[in-house]
gemmi code that builds the backbone of each chain (N, CA, C; Angstrom):
import gemmi

chains = {
    "A": [
        ("ALA", (1.056, -1.126, 0.147), (-0.025, 0.147, -0.123), (0.771, 1.100, -0.021)),
        ("GLN", (0.495, 2.149, -0.646), (1.087, 3.593, -0.662), (0.535, 4.477, 0.291)),
        ("LYS", (1.151, 5.286, 0.450), (0.714, 6.365, 1.440), (1.407, 7.625, 1.368)),
        ("ILE", (0.879, 8.921, 1.430), (1.292, 10.262, 1.622), (1.106, 10.762, 2.520)),
        ("THR", (1.814, 11.613, 3.198), (1.662, 12.431, 4.432), (2.101, 13.943, 3.960)),
        ("GLN", (1.066, 14.730, 4.277), (1.187, 16.355, 4.351), (1.004, 16.683, 5.690)),
        ("THR", (2.261, 16.975, 6.500), (1.742, 17.592, 7.767), (1.384, 19.127, 7.968)),
        ("GLN", (1.477, 20.040, 6.965), (1.327, 21.347, 7.112), (-0.192, 21.339, 6.607)),
        ("PRO", (-1.096, 21.578, 7.461), (-2.517, 21.958, 6.711), (-2.615, 23.101, 6.462)),
        ("GLY", (-1.994, 24.363, 6.801), (-1.842, 25.665, 6.292), (-0.583, 26.173, 6.434)),
        ("MET", (-0.339, 27.180, 5.584), (0.804, 27.813, 5.530), (0.650, 29.329, 5.024)),
        ("PHE", (1.108, 30.523, 5.828), (1.162, 31.877, 5.371), (2.252, 32.387, 5.174)),
        ("VAL", (2.770, 32.943, 3.841), (3.817, 33.040, 3.551), (3.848, 34.678, 3.028)),
        ("GLN", (5.024, 35.799, 3.040), (4.870, 36.959, 2.444), (5.022, 36.791, 1.054)),
        ("GLU", (4.737, 37.446, 0.369), (5.001, 37.579, -1.105), (6.232, 37.949, -1.185)),
        ("LYS", (6.882, 37.114, -2.251), (8.080, 37.198, -2.858), (9.159, 36.468, -2.081)),
        ("GLU", (8.801, 35.634, -1.324), (9.429, 34.857, -0.167), (9.551, 33.310, -0.824)),
        ("ALA", (10.604, 32.603, -0.414), (10.338, 31.288, -1.164), (9.341, 30.228, 0.240)),
        ("VAL", (9.022, 29.425, -0.197), (8.462, 28.288, 0.465), (8.187, 27.020, 0.377)),
        ("THR", (8.415, 26.141, 1.457), (8.555, 24.777, 1.536), (7.533, 24.030, 1.558)),
        ("LEU", (6.833, 23.319, 0.861), (5.762, 22.611, 1.469), (6.475, 21.093, 1.518)),
        ("ASP", (5.874, 20.419, 2.415), (6.469, 19.161, 2.986), (5.492, 17.812, 2.422)),
        ("CYS", (6.289, 17.015, 1.984), (5.446, 15.638, 1.743), (6.619, 14.726, 1.849)),
        ("THR", (5.993, 13.462, 2.547), (6.530, 12.307, 2.845), (5.643, 11.137, 2.278)),
        ("TYR", (6.355, 10.263, 2.236), (5.574, 8.897, 1.488), (6.156, 7.583, 1.844)),
        ("ASP", (5.315, 6.492, 1.689), (5.706, 5.093, 2.031), (4.984, 4.372, 0.936)),
        ("THR", (6.073, 3.627, 0.414), (5.548, 2.513, -0.435), (6.587, 1.196, -0.652)),
        ("SER", (6.084, 0.471, -1.067), (7.123, -0.923, -1.038), (7.452, -1.399, -2.449)),
        ("ASP", (6.897, -0.212, -3.402), (7.198, -0.479, -5.063), (8.655, 0.055, -5.058)),
        ("PRO", (9.453, -0.847, -5.902), (10.778, -0.529, -6.152), (11.007, 0.779, -7.492)),
        ("SER", (9.738, 1.168, -7.739), (10.195, 2.411, -8.724), (8.708, 2.923, -8.734)),
        ("TYR", (8.638, 4.420, -8.414), (7.406, 5.012, -8.306), (7.604, 6.468, -8.722)),
        ("GLY", (6.540, 6.997, -8.985), (6.578, 8.536, -9.321), (5.940, 9.665, -8.499)),
        ("LEU", (6.265, 10.776, -8.193), (5.934, 11.673, -7.070), (5.450, 12.753, -7.947)),
        ("PHE", (4.269, 13.475, -7.456), (3.686, 14.493, -8.466), (3.617, 15.771, -7.389)),
        ("TRP", (3.113, 16.579, -7.563), (2.849, 17.848, -7.147), (1.744, 18.633, -7.953)),
        ("TYR", (0.041, 18.934, -7.196), (-0.708, 19.615, -8.043), (-1.167, 20.698, -7.133)),
        ("LYS", (-1.473, 21.854, -8.198), (-1.975, 22.814, -7.310), (-3.668, 22.916, -7.684)),
        ("GLN", (-4.140, 23.411, -6.245), (-5.907, 23.271, -6.618), (-6.137, 24.338, -6.153)),
        ("PRO", (-6.362, 25.683, -6.987), (-6.954, 26.976, -6.890), (-8.349, 26.868, -6.142)),
        ("SER", (-8.952, 27.934, -5.887), (-10.306, 27.955, -5.495), (-11.267, 27.412, -6.472)),
        ("SER", (-10.944, 27.740, -7.953), (-11.821, 27.530, -8.655), (-11.924, 25.868, -8.779)),
        ("GLY", (-10.983, 24.884, -8.221), (-11.374, 23.452, -8.249), (-10.337, 22.968, -8.894)),
        ("GLU", (-10.196, 23.311, -10.160), (-9.261, 22.504, -11.149), (-7.899, 21.855, -10.715)),
        ("MET", (-7.625, 21.008, -10.967), (-6.344, 20.285, -10.770), (-5.140, 20.385, -11.708)),
        ("ILE", (-3.882, 21.313, -11.002), (-3.181, 21.584, -12.297), (-1.777, 21.127, -11.604)),
        ("PHE", (-1.262, 20.304, -12.758), (-0.021, 19.745, -12.411), (1.218, 20.603, -12.647)),
        ("LEU", (2.323, 20.461, -11.650), (3.196, 21.292, -11.308), (4.474, 20.787, -11.823)),
        ("ILE", (4.820, 19.358, -11.323), (6.136, 18.816, -11.297), (5.939, 17.498, -11.002)),
        ("TYR", (6.886, 16.524, -11.504), (6.959, 15.138, -11.532), (8.735, 14.884, -11.190)),
        ("GLN", (8.524, 13.854, -10.240), (9.855, 13.477, -10.157), (9.807, 11.691, -10.149)),
        ("GLY", (10.621, 11.148, -10.549), (10.584, 9.926, -11.018), (11.666, 9.040, -9.768)),
        ("SER", (11.288, 8.053, -9.139), (12.233, 7.442, -8.066), (13.580, 7.308, -8.569)),
        ("TYR", (14.026, 7.008, -9.784), (15.305, 6.798, -10.568), (15.933, 7.843, -11.200)),
        ("ASP", (15.203, 9.012, -10.860), (15.889, 10.097, -11.536), (16.982, 10.762, -10.561)),
        ("GLN", (18.194, 10.867, -11.163), (19.492, 11.387, -10.544), (18.972, 12.929, -10.256)),
        ("GLN", (18.622, 13.676, -10.708), (18.284, 15.133, -10.355), (17.019, 15.434, -9.746)),
        ("ASN", (17.045, 16.390, -9.014), (15.666, 16.921, -8.571), (15.151, 17.833, -9.767)),
        ("ALA", (13.694, 17.281, -9.773), (13.048, 17.888, -10.795), (12.823, 19.578, -10.706)),
        ("THR", (12.736, 20.356, -11.561), (12.625, 21.595, -11.616), (11.744, 22.067, -12.866)),
        ("GLU", (10.682, 23.120, -12.350), (9.841, 23.495, -13.609), (9.694, 25.294, -13.198)),
        ("GLY", (10.512, 26.043, -13.767), (10.107, 27.267, -13.406), (10.426, 27.528, -12.111)),
        ("ARG", (9.609, 28.239, -11.391), (9.618, 28.663, -10.043), (9.594, 27.294, -8.959)),
        ("TYR", (9.020, 26.495, -9.592), (9.001, 25.056, -8.809), (10.194, 24.308, -8.805)),
        ("SER", (10.353, 23.634, -7.595), (11.735, 22.798, -7.647), (10.959, 21.776, -6.814)),
        ("LEU", (11.788, 20.504, -6.738), (11.189, 19.436, -6.055), (12.467, 18.717, -5.011)),
        ("ASN", (12.469, 19.042, -3.932), (13.471, 18.301, -3.271), (13.446, 16.865, -2.803)),
        ("PHE", (13.841, 16.047, -3.465), (13.768, 14.409, -3.676), (14.991, 14.066, -2.777)),
        ("GLN", (14.529, 13.604, -1.448), (15.594, 12.854, -0.487), (14.756, 11.413, -0.252)),
        ("LYS", (15.469, 10.391, -1.301), (14.880, 9.238, -1.362), (15.106, 8.499, -0.298)),
        ("ALA", (15.971, 8.547, 0.415), (16.636, 7.732, 1.787), (15.648, 8.324, 2.606)),
        ("ARG", (15.111, 9.325, 3.151), (14.057, 9.953, 3.911), (12.810, 10.090, 3.606)),
        ("LYS", (12.782, 9.334, 2.103), (11.315, 9.248, 1.694), (10.586, 10.571, 2.064)),
        ("SER", (11.186, 11.660, 1.026), (10.475, 12.960, 1.401), (10.683, 13.521, -0.095)),
        ("ALA", (9.609, 14.494, -0.301), (9.602, 14.851, -1.633), (8.703, 16.386, -1.647)),
        ("ASN", (9.789, 17.122, -0.950), (9.303, 18.464, -0.694), (9.184, 19.281, -1.930)),
        ("LEU", (8.050, 20.006, -2.052), (7.904, 21.230, -2.978), (8.407, 22.626, -2.506)),
        ("VAL", (9.324, 23.207, -3.357), (9.991, 24.382, -3.212), (9.278, 25.430, -4.305)),
        ("ILE", (8.727, 26.454, -3.620), (8.292, 27.672, -4.622), (9.301, 28.796, -4.457)),
        ("SER", (9.838, 29.089, -5.438), (10.716, 30.616, -5.075), (9.915, 31.743, -5.458)),
        ("ALA", (10.514, 32.756, -4.820), (9.619, 33.993, -4.909), (8.048, 34.064, -5.336)),
        ("SER", (7.720, 33.635, -4.301), (6.159, 33.696, -4.268), (5.586, 34.719, -4.731)),
        ("GLN", (4.207, 34.369, -5.258), (3.465, 35.424, -6.027), (2.043, 35.183, -5.330)),
        ("LEU", (1.125, 36.389, -5.372), (-0.259, 36.194, -4.612), (-0.740, 34.767, -5.331)),
        ("GLY", (-0.563, 34.995, -6.736), (-1.491, 33.987, -7.530), (-1.003, 32.444, -7.143)),
        ("ASP", (0.090, 32.344, -6.098), (0.082, 31.166, -5.754), (-0.672, 30.524, -4.357)),
        ("SER", (-1.330, 31.351, -4.186), (-2.212, 30.866, -2.926), (-3.168, 30.016, -3.357)),
        ("ALA", (-3.362, 28.464, -2.736), (-4.207, 27.677, -3.377), (-3.730, 26.293, -2.359)),
        ("MET", (-4.772, 25.297, -2.725), (-4.306, 24.046, -2.014), (-3.251, 23.577, -2.662)),
        ("TYR", (-2.367, 22.858, -1.964), (-1.279, 21.818, -2.678), (-1.155, 20.610, -2.413)),
        ("PHE", (-1.586, 19.429, -3.354), (-1.232, 18.163, -3.169), (-0.147, 17.508, -3.675)),
        ("CYS", (0.361, 16.791, -2.600), (1.220, 15.586, -3.155), (0.788, 14.225, -3.469)),
        ("ALA", (1.411, 13.692, -4.247), (0.620, 12.657, -4.710), (1.661, 11.558, -5.423)),
        ("MET", (1.581, 10.149, -5.092), (2.425, 9.004, -5.857), (1.838, 8.095, -6.561)),
        ("ARG", (2.185, 7.806, -7.598), (1.704, 6.653, -8.498), (2.884, 5.473, -8.179)),
        ("GLY", (2.473, 4.347, -8.363), (3.413, 3.035, -8.117), (4.309, 2.798, -9.387)),
        ("SER", (4.538, 1.475, -9.716), (5.353, 1.068, -10.406), (4.639, 1.283, -12.019)),
        ("SER", (5.164, 1.644, -12.717), (4.569, 2.214, -14.189), (3.669, 1.225, -14.575)),
        ("PHE", (3.549, -0.069, -14.385), (2.266, -0.904, -15.105), (1.848, -1.606, -13.899)),
        ("GLY", (0.343, -1.556, -14.225), (-0.074, -2.368, -12.978), (-0.429, -1.533, -11.621)),
        ("ASN", (-0.081, -0.550, -11.415), (-0.349, 0.387, -10.291), (-0.233, 1.922, -10.778)),
        ("GLU", (-1.086, 2.177, -11.598), (-0.953, 3.689, -12.091), (-1.854, 4.561, -11.692)),
        ("LYS", (-2.927, 4.318, -10.595), (-3.474, 5.210, -9.878), (-2.940, 5.930, -9.086)),
        ("LEU", (-3.149, 7.408, -8.771), (-2.528, 8.170, -8.019), (-2.995, 8.076, -6.256)),
        ("THR", (-2.095, 8.152, -5.429), (-2.527, 7.968, -4.265), (-2.162, 9.618, -3.601)),
        ("PHE", (-3.136, 10.349, -3.098), (-3.197, 11.704, -2.922), (-2.997, 11.999, -1.146)),
        ("GLY", (-2.058, 13.005, -1.062), (-1.886, 13.589, 0.492), (-3.436, 14.688, 0.740)),
        ("THR", (-3.467, 15.198, 1.974), (-4.678, 15.338, 2.291), (-4.311, 17.157, 2.042)),
        ("GLY", (-3.432, 17.294, 1.399), (-2.979, 18.939, 1.156), (-2.620, 19.870, 2.285)),
        ("THR", (-1.972, 21.152, 1.507), (-1.533, 22.271, 2.067), (-2.141, 23.245, 1.590)),
        ("ARG", (-2.840, 24.023, 2.229), (-3.460, 25.220, 1.915), (-2.267, 26.576, 2.155)),
        ("LEU", (-1.921, 27.116, 1.015), (-0.860, 27.920, 1.130), (-1.364, 29.439, 1.005)),
        ("THR", (-1.338, 30.327, 1.735), (-1.964, 32.069, 1.564), (-0.738, 32.607, 1.337)),
        ("ILE", (-0.785, 33.350, 0.435), (0.315, 34.444, 0.142), (-0.074, 35.833, 0.274)),
        ("ILE", (0.804, 36.392, 1.545), (0.294, 37.649, 2.171), (1.195, 38.600, 1.406)),
        ("PRO", (0.378, 39.757, 0.814), (0.969, 40.921, 0.261), (1.958, 41.727, 1.148)),
    ],
    "B": [
        ("GLY", (-3.692, 22.235, -27.409), (-4.965, 21.111, -27.575), (-5.790, 21.188, -26.668)),
        ("ALA", (-7.079, 20.726, -26.659), (-8.302, 20.487, -26.017), (-7.785, 19.750, -24.672)),
        ("GLY", (-7.971, 20.031, -23.300), (-8.032, 19.462, -22.087), (-9.030, 18.180, -21.879)),
        ("VAL", (-9.130, 17.887, -20.744), (-9.977, 16.784, -20.468), (-11.374, 17.718, -19.994)),
        ("SER", (-12.369, 17.238, -20.318), (-13.454, 17.985, -20.079), (-14.420, 16.850, -19.558)),
        ("GLN", (-15.355, 17.797, -18.558), (-16.406, 16.938, -17.772), (-17.522, 17.425, -18.082)),
        ("SER", (-18.831, 16.799, -17.907), (-20.371, 17.811, -17.947), (-21.121, 16.539, -16.882)),
        ("PRO", (-22.129, 17.326, -16.530), (-22.152, 18.670, -16.300), (-21.334, 19.072, -15.220)),
        ("SER", (-21.053, 20.334, -15.284), (-20.457, 21.001, -14.298), (-20.854, 21.029, -13.051)),
        ("ASN", (-22.001, 21.118, -12.719), (-22.694, 21.076, -11.512), (-23.909, 20.331, -11.417)),
        ("LYS", (-24.259, 19.268, -10.627), (-25.397, 18.258, -10.632), (-26.048, 18.446, -9.211)),
        ("VAL", (-27.366, 18.828, -9.045), (-28.307, 18.781, -7.907), (-29.234, 17.632, -8.067)),
        ("THR", (-29.167, 16.736, -7.277), (-30.242, 15.737, -7.425), (-30.542, 15.226, -6.012)),
        ("GLU", (-31.790, 14.445, -5.896), (-32.468, 14.035, -5.231), (-32.066, 13.039, -4.607)),
        ("LYS", (-32.266, 12.521, -3.241), (-31.532, 11.420, -2.686), (-32.579, 10.178, -3.357)),
        ("GLY", (-31.625, 9.075, -3.974), (-32.592, 8.145, -4.317), (-32.427, 7.898, -5.564)),
        ("LYS", (-32.191, 9.127, -6.586), (-32.212, 9.305, -7.650), (-30.788, 8.637, -8.536)),
        ("ASP", (-30.588, 8.335, -9.974), (-29.494, 8.248, -10.399), (-28.702, 9.135, -11.200)),
        ("VAL", (-27.790, 8.987, -11.396), (-26.830, 10.421, -11.836), (-25.981, 9.516, -12.650)),
        ("GLU", (-25.835, 10.307, -13.862), (-24.361, 9.965, -14.741), (-23.666, 11.197, -14.940)),
        ("LEU", (-22.399, 11.003, -15.237), (-21.436, 11.831, -15.121), (-20.452, 11.731, -16.270)),
        ("ARG", (-19.985, 12.484, -17.073), (-19.775, 12.181, -18.313), (-18.028, 13.016, -18.339)),
        ("CYS", (-16.855, 12.191, -19.062), (-15.650, 12.671, -18.976), (-15.131, 12.437, -20.355)),
        ("ASP", (-14.687, 13.457, -21.039), (-14.088, 13.235, -22.601), (-12.313, 13.645, -22.279)),
        ("PRO", (-11.658, 12.487, -22.490), (-10.162, 12.901, -21.915), (-9.461, 13.291, -23.247)),
        ("ILE", (-8.184, 13.723, -22.807), (-7.464, 14.339, -24.138), (-7.337, 13.509, -24.966)),
        ("SER", (-7.217, 13.918, -26.253), (-7.090, 12.951, -27.684), (-5.743, 12.418, -27.431)),
        ("GLY", (-5.896, 11.024, -27.566), (-4.414, 10.132, -27.540), (-4.070, 9.567, -26.235)),
        ("HIS", (-5.001, 9.983, -25.264), (-4.582, 9.522, -23.997), (-5.156, 8.083, -23.710)),
        ("THR", (-4.774, 7.012, -23.654), (-5.282, 5.836, -23.426), (-5.496, 5.606, -22.005)),
        ("ALA", (-5.110, 5.964, -21.187), (-5.414, 5.767, -19.628), (-6.618, 6.892, -19.113)),
        ("LEU", (-7.381, 6.705, -18.564), (-8.321, 7.411, -18.106), (-8.828, 7.127, -16.630)),
        ("TYR", (-9.010, 7.860, -15.656), (-9.111, 7.703, -14.356), (-10.426, 8.685, -13.570)),
        ("TRP", (-11.000, 8.025, -12.356), (-11.960, 8.813, -12.027), (-11.725, 9.067, -10.366)),
        ("TYR", (-11.672, 9.985, -9.761), (-11.316, 10.170, -8.621), (-12.589, 11.158, -8.051)),
        ("ARG", (-12.595, 11.071, -6.594), (-13.727, 11.826, -5.773), (-13.029, 12.585, -4.588)),
        ("GLN", (-13.532, 13.677, -4.448), (-12.795, 14.374, -3.566), (-14.042, 15.017, -3.061)),
        ("ARG", (-14.139, 14.756, -1.590), (-15.140, 15.413, -0.578), (-14.765, 16.646, -0.147)),
        ("LEU", (-15.472, 17.596, 0.372), (-15.284, 18.610, 0.672), (-14.096, 18.934, 1.843)),
        ("GLY", (-12.981, 19.662, 1.481), (-11.953, 20.046, 2.203), (-10.757, 18.555, 2.673)),
        ("GLN", (-11.148, 17.866, 1.568), (-9.998, 16.774, 1.759), (-9.368, 16.437, 0.200)),
        ("GLY", (-8.360, 15.351, 0.635), (-7.835, 15.051, -0.739), (-8.561, 14.293, -1.793)),
        ("LEU", (-7.948, 13.470, -2.891), (-8.747, 12.831, -3.571), (-8.446, 11.565, -3.396)),
        ("GLU", (-9.433, 10.766, -3.730), (-9.685, 9.222, -3.809), (-9.931, 8.729, -5.171)),
        ("PHE", (-9.341, 7.782, -5.249), (-9.363, 6.709, -6.442), (-10.413, 5.996, -6.691)),
        ("LEU", (-11.297, 6.041, -7.446), (-12.212, 5.320, -7.841), (-12.153, 4.295, -8.729)),
        ("ILE", (-11.718, 4.284, -10.002), (-11.735, 3.566, -10.992), (-10.707, 3.825, -12.184)),
        ("TYR", (-9.845, 2.882, -13.110), (-9.152, 3.280, -13.934), (-9.224, 2.538, -15.255)),
        ("PHE", (-9.140, 3.182, -16.262), (-9.317, 2.427, -17.456), (-8.398, 2.457, -18.522)),
        ("GLN", (-7.762, 1.418, -19.364), (-6.431, 1.490, -19.920), (-6.664, 0.378, -20.987)),
        ("GLY", (-6.996, 1.301, -22.151), (-7.115, 0.605, -23.574), (-8.283, -0.360, -23.448)),
        ("ASN", (-8.137, -1.542, -23.809), (-9.139, -2.817, -23.819), (-8.869, -3.480, -22.520)),
        ("SER", (-7.952, -3.418, -21.661), (-7.612, -4.312, -20.481), (-8.938, -4.096, -19.357)),
        ("ALA", (-8.977, -5.149, -18.505), (-10.113, -4.668, -17.755), (-10.052, -3.862, -16.927)),
        ("PRO", (-11.118, -2.980, -16.333), (-10.772, -1.877, -15.712), (-10.216, -2.239, -14.226)),
        ("ASP", (-9.696, -1.372, -13.403), (-9.412, -1.451, -12.141), (-10.417, -0.906, -11.100)),
        ("LYS", (-11.482, -1.595, -10.821), (-12.323, -1.103, -9.926), (-12.189, -0.777, -8.382)),
        ("SER", (-10.516, -1.205, -8.036), (-10.809, -1.364, -6.601), (-11.035, -0.352, -5.622)),
        ("GLY", (-11.284, 1.030, -6.317), (-11.344, 2.237, -5.463), (-13.086, 2.417, -5.528)),
        ("LEU", (-13.841, 1.792, -6.121), (-15.179, 2.343, -5.986), (-15.760, 1.633, -4.800)),
        ("PRO", (-16.591, 2.771, -4.147), (-16.979, 2.669, -2.656), (-17.965, 1.761, -2.673)),
        ("SER", (-19.047, 1.400, -3.362), (-20.152, 0.505, -3.438), (-20.677, -0.152, -4.872)),
        ("ASP", (-21.264, -1.167, -4.813), (-21.926, -1.507, -6.135), (-22.824, -0.715, -6.547)),
        ("ARG", (-23.214, 0.449, -5.987), (-23.978, 1.776, -6.769), (-23.265, 2.314, -7.634)),
        ("PHE", (-22.013, 2.255, -7.443), (-20.920, 2.984, -8.456), (-20.731, 2.211, -9.635)),
        ("SER", (-20.792, 2.700, -10.764), (-20.404, 1.958, -12.059), (-19.783, 2.914, -12.810)),
        ("ALA", (-18.689, 2.525, -13.750), (-18.254, 3.116, -14.835), (-18.001, 2.197, -16.238)),
        ("GLU", (-18.175, 3.207, -17.424), (-17.868, 2.349, -18.513), (-17.129, 3.609, -19.134)),
        ("ARG", (-16.667, 2.845, -20.458), (-15.575, 3.698, -21.121), (-15.829, 3.018, -22.487)),
        ("THR", (-16.066, 3.960, -23.805), (-16.312, 3.753, -24.951), (-14.834, 3.872, -25.528)),
        ("GLY", (-14.048, 2.460, -26.078), (-13.126, 2.260, -26.469), (-12.003, 3.266, -25.795)),
        ("GLU", (-11.263, 4.164, -26.642), (-10.687, 5.072, -25.807), (-10.472, 6.459, -26.047)),
        ("SER", (-12.212, 6.316, -25.701), (-12.693, 7.954, -25.721), (-13.554, 8.153, -24.326)),
        ("VAL", (-14.754, 8.789, -24.747), (-15.700, 9.045, -23.382), (-15.849, 7.839, -22.290)),
        ("SER", (-16.049, 8.563, -21.088), (-16.412, 7.539, -20.155), (-17.498, 8.267, -19.376)),
        ("THR", (-18.156, 7.366, -18.899), (-19.184, 7.732, -18.173), (-19.350, 7.342, -16.705)),
        ("LEU", (-19.649, 7.526, -15.531), (-19.498, 7.289, -14.236), (-21.075, 7.299, -13.599)),
        ("THR", (-21.572, 6.152, -13.360), (-22.908, 6.000, -13.065), (-22.979, 5.826, -11.487)),
        ("ILE", (-23.960, 6.668, -10.770), (-24.155, 6.347, -9.241), (-26.025, 6.137, -9.352)),
        ("GLN", (-26.060, 5.008, -8.644), (-27.407, 4.702, -8.650), (-27.834, 4.997, -7.354)),
        ("ARG", (-29.297, 5.222, -7.313), (-29.747, 5.549, -5.807), (-28.883, 6.335, -4.820)),
        ("THR", (-28.585, 7.457, -5.433), (-27.592, 8.415, -4.705), (-27.904, 8.604, -3.331)),
        ("GLN", (-27.041, 8.971, -2.262), (-27.242, 9.132, -1.063), (-26.514, 10.424, -0.667)),
        ("GLN", (-26.673, 10.793, 0.052), (-26.340, 12.355, 0.473), (-24.811, 12.459, 0.741)),
        ("GLU", (-24.055, 10.815, 1.422), (-22.565, 11.113, 1.343), (-21.941, 10.816, 0.178)),
        ("ASP", (-22.833, 10.679, -1.474), (-22.410, 10.788, -2.512), (-21.856, 12.258, -3.043)),
        ("SER", (-22.563, 13.192, -2.165), (-22.013, 14.772, -2.457), (-20.486, 15.089, -2.188)),
        ("ALA", (-19.993, 15.154, -3.544), (-18.446, 15.568, -3.944), (-18.181, 16.326, -4.960)),
        ("VAL", (-17.197, 16.327, -5.519), (-16.550, 16.758, -6.766), (-16.162, 15.422, -7.221)),
        ("TYR", (-16.503, 15.322, -8.507), (-15.872, 13.874, -9.175), (-15.152, 14.441, -10.281)),
        ("LEU", (-13.728, 13.969, -10.381), (-12.739, 14.326, -11.128), (-12.121, 13.445, -11.942)),
        ("CYS", (-11.896, 13.632, -13.192), (-11.559, 12.525, -14.066), (-10.357, 13.140, -14.599)),
        ("ALA", (-9.437, 12.211, -14.964), (-8.122, 12.341, -15.306), (-7.574, 11.518, -16.499)),
        ("SER", (-6.637, 12.153, -17.596), (-6.229, 10.899, -18.871), (-4.807, 11.238, -18.716)),
        ("SER", (-4.012, 10.242, -19.235), (-2.872, 10.266, -19.190), (-2.198, 9.204, -20.518)),
        ("PHE", (-1.236, 9.425, -21.131), (-0.638, 8.501, -21.686), (-0.426, 7.301, -21.243)),
        ("TYR", (-0.106, 6.060, -21.827), (0.309, 4.922, -21.392), (1.802, 4.415, -21.621)),
        ("GLN", (2.625, 5.550, -21.450), (3.965, 5.188, -21.707), (4.997, 5.915, -20.897)),
        ("ILE", (5.872, 5.008, -20.656), (7.160, 5.599, -19.342), (7.392, 6.585, -19.740)),
        ("GLY", (7.361, 7.456, -18.504), (8.032, 8.963, -18.776), (7.031, 10.026, -19.226)),
        ("LYS", (5.593, 9.504, -19.680), (4.523, 10.339, -19.615), (3.416, 10.242, -19.369)),
        ("GLU", (3.662, 9.589, -18.031), (2.135, 8.962, -17.209), (1.561, 10.200, -16.397)),
        ("THR", (2.063, 11.346, -16.616), (1.447, 12.388, -15.900), (-0.205, 12.454, -16.226)),
        ("GLN", (-0.806, 12.747, -15.119), (-2.379, 12.784, -15.346), (-2.941, 13.818, -15.322)),
        ("TYR", (-3.605, 14.449, -16.248), (-4.296, 15.755, -16.299), (-5.936, 15.551, -16.197)),
        ("PHE", (-6.091, 16.843, -15.332), (-7.467, 16.586, -14.585), (-8.346, 17.603, -15.559)),
        ("GLY", (-9.637, 17.176, -15.431), (-10.690, 17.794, -15.809), (-11.109, 18.847, -15.241)),
        ("PRO", (-11.974, 19.729, -15.185), (-12.623, 20.548, -14.186), (-13.182, 20.121, -13.065)),
        ("GLY", (-14.131, 19.019, -13.137), (-14.840, 18.138, -12.251), (-16.133, 18.371, -12.294)),
        ("THR", (-17.096, 17.423, -11.630), (-18.186, 17.434, -11.579), (-18.803, 17.851, -10.227)),
        ("ARG", (-19.438, 18.823, -9.627), (-19.735, 19.107, -8.217), (-21.363, 18.646, -8.391)),
        ("LEU", (-21.380, 17.431, -7.556), (-22.445, 16.732, -6.974), (-23.177, 16.990, -5.752)),
        ("LEU", (-24.363, 17.295, -5.750), (-25.025, 17.739, -4.435), (-26.301, 16.815, -4.282)),
        ("VAL", (-26.215, 16.034, -3.434), (-27.419, 14.971, -3.108), (-28.088, 15.582, -1.923)),
        ("LEU", (-29.586, 16.017, -2.293), (-30.553, 16.688, -1.146), (-31.244, 15.584, -0.641)),
    ],
}
model = gemmi.Model(1)
for chain_id, residues in chains.items():
    chain = gemmi.Chain(chain_id)
    for i, (resn, *xyz) in enumerate(residues, 1):
        res = gemmi.Residue()
        res.name, res.seqid = resn, gemmi.SeqId(i, " ")
        for name, pos in zip(("N", "CA", "C"), xyz):
            atom = gemmi.Atom()
            atom.name, atom.element = name, gemmi.Element(name[0])
            atom.pos, atom.b_iso = gemmi.Position(*pos), 0.0
            res.add_atom(atom)
        chain.add_residue(res)
    model.add_chain(chain)
structure = gemmi.Structure()
structure.add_model(model)
structure.setup_entities()
């Protein structure tokens, strides 16, 4: 079974500061994928970034980077230079081995509020 | 190109009625997923389709829930004899079935309210 834990129900961050959203995971699969999604108040789920368990480097996408520490089973999302539009719910999710376990297991989310 | 679309965007129904939710995946995506999101919670997996393989129904909460998919296109999720606890947002996602391209892209969801 897979499990995602997000321990920060809510965070408040000053605009232009960097923010780290925590995610730890548990799985017995030898290979897996980790995802972060953003969900604004409109409700849509927006894909942000992906990290494969065998990727040698941490994933980066613009202002988003993923601090992947495999031994600690953590996959924290770092948002640099936060903007007001970053205010949203953020979900960490995991997918098991490529074939046969494709569904995503989600954490409970972190509500991020950017303060002007 | 067009993203995942879902209809209706909102549905209000009375307890005991059946509802049908529709999902149109991104063209070329062979994998399709249904999730449920209760208010203030994360997403729960319901069912997964991949090509002509038997669907993974392991997340369906009861036999009142069923889903079908026509080839590699439209899917419908049916909830029979709806209950108030079925009130939630139902999200559909699709993806390629190819290593390195498995990212799931979500539709806007159907907000279901059972009175």
